[in-house]
C-alpha positions as CSV (number, residue, x, y, z in Angstrom):
1,X,92.7,161.7,90.8
2,X,92.2,163.5,94.1
3,X,93.7,162.0,97.2
4,X,90.3,160.9,98.5
5,X,89.6,159.1,95.2
6,X,93.0,157.3,95.4
7,X,92.3,156.1,98.9
8,X,88.8,154.8,97.9
9,X,90.4,153.1,94.8
10,X,93.2,151.5,96.8
11,X,90.7,150.6,99.6
12,X,88.5,148.9,97.0
13,X,91.3,146.9,95.6
14,X,92.4,145.8,99.1
15,X,88.8,144.8,100.0
16,X,88.6,142.7,96.9
17,X,92.0,141.0,97.7
18,X,90.9,140.3,101.2
19,X,87.5,138.9,100.0
20,X,89.3,136.6,97.5
21,X,91.8,135.4,100.1
22,X,88.9,134.5,102.5
23,X,87.3,132.5,99.7
24,X,90.3,130.2,99.3
25,X,92.9,132.3,97.6
26,X,92.0,133.7,94.3
27,X,91.1,133.0,90.7
28,X,93.1,130.4,88.7
29,X,94.3,131.6,85.3
30,X,92.5,130.0,82.4
31,X,93.5,126.5,81.7
32,X,94.8,125.8,85.2
33,X,93.2,123.9,88.0
34,X,94.0,123.4,91.7
35,X,95.4,120.0,92.5
36,X,94.3,117.7,95.3
37,X,97.0,116.9,97.8
38,X,96.7,114.8,101.0
39,X,99.1,112.6,102.8
40,X,98.3,109.2,104.3
41,X,100.6,107.5,106.8
42,X,100.5,104.9,109.5
43,X,101.8,101.5,110.5
44,X,101.1,97.9,109.6
45,X,100.8,95.6,112.6
46,X,100.1,91.9,112.7
47,X,103.5,91.7,114.2
48,X,105.5,94.4,112.5
49,X,105.4,94.0,108.7
50,X,108.5,95.3,106.9
51,X,108.7,95.6,103.1
52,X,105.0,95.1,102.8
53,X,103.3,96.6,99.7
54,X,100.5,99.2,100.4
55,X,98.0,100.2,97.8
56,X,95.5,103.0,98.3
57,X,92.4,102.7,96.2
58,X,89.2,104.9,96.1
59,X,86.0,102.8,96.3
60,X,82.6,103.6,94.9
61,X,79.3,103.2,97.0
62,X,79.2,99.5,96.1
63,X,82.8,98.9,97.4
64,X,84.2,98.5,93.9
65,X,87.6,100.1,92.9
66,X,87.2,103.5,91.3
67,X,90.8,104.6,91.0
68,X,94.3,103.7,92.4
69,X,95.5,106.6,94.5
70,X,99.0,105.7,95.6
71,X,101.5,103.1,96.7
72,X,104.1,102.7,99.4
73,X,106.4,100.1,100.9
74,X,106.6,99.7,104.6
75,X,109.8,100.5,106.4
76,X,111.6,98.2,108.8
77,X,109.4,99.4,111.6
78,X,106.2,98.8,109.7
79,X,105.5,102.4,108.9
80,X,104.4,103.8,105.5
81,X,103.7,107.2,103.9
82,X,102.0,107.9,100.6
83,X,100.4,110.9,98.9
84,X,96.9,110.5,97.5
85,X,96.8,111.2,93.8
86,X,94.7,114.1,92.5
87,X,92.4,111.6,90.7
88,X,90.6,111.3,94.0
89,X,86.9,112.1,93.9
90,X,85.9,112.0,97.5
91,X,84.9,108.4,98.2
92,X,86.2,106.0,100.9
93,X,89.8,104.9,100.5
94,X,90.8,101.3,100.9
95,X,94.4,100.6,102.1
96,X,95.5,97.1,101.1
97,X,98.6,95.4,102.4
98,X,100.1,92.5,100.4
99,X,103.4,90.8,100.6
100,X,106.1,89.9,98.1
101,X,109.3,87.8,98.3
102,X,111.1,90.6,100.2
103,X,108.4,91.1,102.9
104,X,108.9,89.9,106.4
105,X,106.8,89.8,109.6
106,X,107.7,89.6,113.2
107,X,106.1,86.7,114.9
108,X,103.4,88.0,117.4
109,X,102.1,84.7,118.7
110,X,103.5,83.7,122.2
111,X,103.4,80.0,121.1
112,X,105.4,80.8,118.0
113,X,104.5,81.0,114.3
114,X,105.3,77.5,113.0
115,X,108.2,75.9,111.3
116,X,110.7,78.0,109.4
117,X,111.2,77.4,105.7
118,X,114.9,76.6,105.5
119,X,115.1,78.5,102.2
120,X,113.7,81.8,103.5
121,X,117.2,83.3,103.9
122,X,116.7,84.5,107.5
123,X,119.4,83.5,110.0
124,X,117.9,82.1,113.2
125,X,119.3,80.6,116.4
126,X,116.6,77.9,116.4
127,X,116.4,77.3,112.6
128,X,113.5,74.8,112.8
129,X,110.9,77.0,114.5
130,X,109.8,80.6,114.3
131,X,109.7,81.9,117.9
132,X,107.8,84.9,119.3
133,X,109.6,88.1,118.2
134,X,111.5,86.5,115.3
135,X,111.3,87.7,111.7
136,X,109.9,85.3,109.1
137,X,108.5,85.3,105.6
138,X,104.7,84.5,105.7
139,X,103.4,82.5,102.7
140,X,100.6,85.0,102.3
141,X,98.8,87.8,104.1
142,X,96.4,90.4,102.9
143,X,95.0,93.0,105.3
144,X,92.9,96.2,104.6
145,X,91.8,99.3,106.3
146,X,89.2,101.9,105.2
147,X,89.6,105.7,105.5
148,X,86.2,107.4,105.3
149,X,87.3,110.4,103.2
150,X,90.1,112.8,102.5
151,X,90.3,116.6,101.9
152,X,93.0,118.5,100.1
153,X,95.7,119.4,102.6
154,X,94.8,116.6,105.1
155,X,97.4,114.6,106.9
156,X,95.7,111.3,107.7
157,X,96.9,108.6,110.0
158,X,95.6,105.1,109.3
159,X,97.1,101.9,110.6
160,X,96.4,98.5,109.0
161,X,95.7,95.7,111.5
162,X,93.5,92.6,111.9
163,X,91.0,94.9,113.6
164,X,90.9,97.4,110.7
165,X,90.6,94.5,108.3
166,X,87.5,93.3,110.2
167,X,86.0,96.8,110.1
168,X,86.7,97.1,106.4
169,X,85.0,93.7,105.6
170,X,82.0,94.7,107.7
171,X,81.7,98.1,106.0
172,X,82.0,96.7,102.5
173,X,79.2,94.1,103.3
174,X,76.8,96.8,104.6
175,X,75.4,97.5,101.1
176,X,76.2,101.1,100.8
177,X,79.8,102.2,101.3
178,X,80.1,105.9,102.2
179,X,81.9,108.0,104.8
180,X,79.2,107.5,107.4
181,X,79.4,103.7,107.0
182,X,83.2,103.7,107.3
183,X,83.2,106.0,110.4
184,X,80.5,103.7,112.0
185,X,82.2,100.4,111.4
186,X,85.7,101.7,112.3
187,X,84.3,103.0,115.7
188,X,82.4,99.7,116.4
189,X,85.5,97.5,115.9
């Protein structure tokens, strides 16, 4: 090969490599696929909820579960982080908070949160009542939030609150659940 032919050959290879990189990287070897990866994180607030169970579920256009995408347990400050499983197909994601026997919530009502169950195992200076700012074990609580969509590589922040729960109920009742509906109801609430 002459020098000018070598330069054109190397130049063509470099141009092909640049073009492939611009299109998202390259070609996967036969039998391999790219995997979906996105992270979801946020906090749960109805008072801080620690040790709450978070489940991420993809929903179809009718609001029915399509696939479970991940789970997390809230930290002592109410925060959670989970990675969305690669079974995700692009639909809205419902985050559901549920409680178990280890879950606790900080009372957020100025008038207090009722009478303490003496068997809850929480030490309290006023054992008969649950005062504002004190930890207690609620008998039940389920709250949700909807995330419109996720793309591979995303880092998504989504809190779960009574307000996100209201938006999720409204979106699911709309008749058609898609990214547009979720964006709209989240912004309205």
